[in-house]
C-alpha positions in Angstrom: -13.9 -4.5 -7.5 -10.2 -3.7 -7.6 -8.4 -1.9 -4.9 -8.6 1.8 -5.6 -4.9 2.5 -5.3 -4.1 6.2 -5.9 -0.4 5.5 -6.5 0.8 7.8 -3.8 3.8 5.6 -2.8 3.1 6.0 0.9 3.2 2.2 1.6 6.4 1.8 -0.4 7.9 4.6 1.7 7.3 2.4 4.8 9.1 -0.7 3.7 11.2 -0.3 6.8 8.2 -1.7 8.7 8.9 -5.1 7.2 12.3 -6.2 8.7 12.6 -9.0 6.2 11.9 -7.0 3.1 14.9 -7.3 0.8 14.3 -4.0 -1.2 14.4 -1.6 1.7 17.0 1.1 1.3 19.0 1.0 4.5 19.5 4.8 4.6 16.0 6.0 3.7 13.7 3.1 4.7 12.0 3.4 1.4 11.6 0.5 -1.1 14.5 0.8 -3.5 12.2 -0.3 -6.4 10.0 2.8 -6.0 10.7 5.2 -8.9 8.5 8.4 -9.4 6.0 6.9 -7.0 5.6 3.8 -9.2 6.9 0.3 -8.6 9.7 -0.5 -11.1 9.1 -4.2 -10.6 5.3 -4.2 -10.4 4.7 -7.3 -12.5 7.4 -9.2 -10.5 6.8 -7.6 -7.1 6.9 -9.8 -4.0 3.7 -11.2 -2.7 3.8 -8.9 0.4 3.3 -6.0 -2.1 0.3 -7.5 -3.8 -2.8 -6.5 -1.9 -4.8 -9.5 -3.3 -2.2 -12.1 -2.4 -1.6 -10.7 1.1 -5.3 -10.7 1.8 -5.5 -14.5 1.3 -2.6 -15.0 3.7 -3.5 -12.6 6.5 -7.1 -11.5 6.6 -10.2 -13.4 7.6 -12.9 -11.1 6.2 -14.2 -10.5 2.7 -12.1 -8.9 0.0 -14.1 -5.7 0.2 -13.6 -5.5 4.0 -9.9 -6.0 3.5 -9.8 -3.3 0.9 -11.6 -0.9 3.3 -9.2 -1.6 6.1 -6.3 -1.1 3.7 -7.8 2.1 2.3 -8.1 3.5 5.9 -4.4 2.7 6.5 -3.5 4.3 3.1 -5.3 7.5 4.0 -3.6 7.5 7.4 -0.2 7.3 5.8 -1.2 10.0 3.2 -2.2 12.4 6.0 0.9 11.6 8.1 3.1 12.4 5.0 1.1 15.6 4.4 0.5 14.6 0.8 -2.0 16.3 -1.5 -5.6 15.4 -0.6 -6.2 14.1 -4.1 -4.3 10.9 -3.1 -6.9 10.1 -0.4 -9.1 7.1 -1.1 -12.8 7.7 -1.1 -14.0 5.4 1.7 -17.7 5.9 0.7 -17.3 3.4 -2.1 -17.0 0.6 0.5 -20.4 -0.6 1.6 -20.8 -1.4 5.3 
């Protein structure tokens, strides 16, 4: 299973939450590498931006459990930003 990213850009719009993140635009708090809701350096992105690499460093559960936790946070950000509901991740795909 791959993480079901909907490419909403909500996480990239919160790079200000990572004080050490070098690509944060100081005026907007958004990652300066975000262009049209896509990462312009996707294949060279920092590990903190790679959901599979950050899972290994910070989460003690299974990959599927981590994806579900991450998807819940994604949906929270999407709702906070009042984005189109088509960006929401279907949480039913994660088995309990």
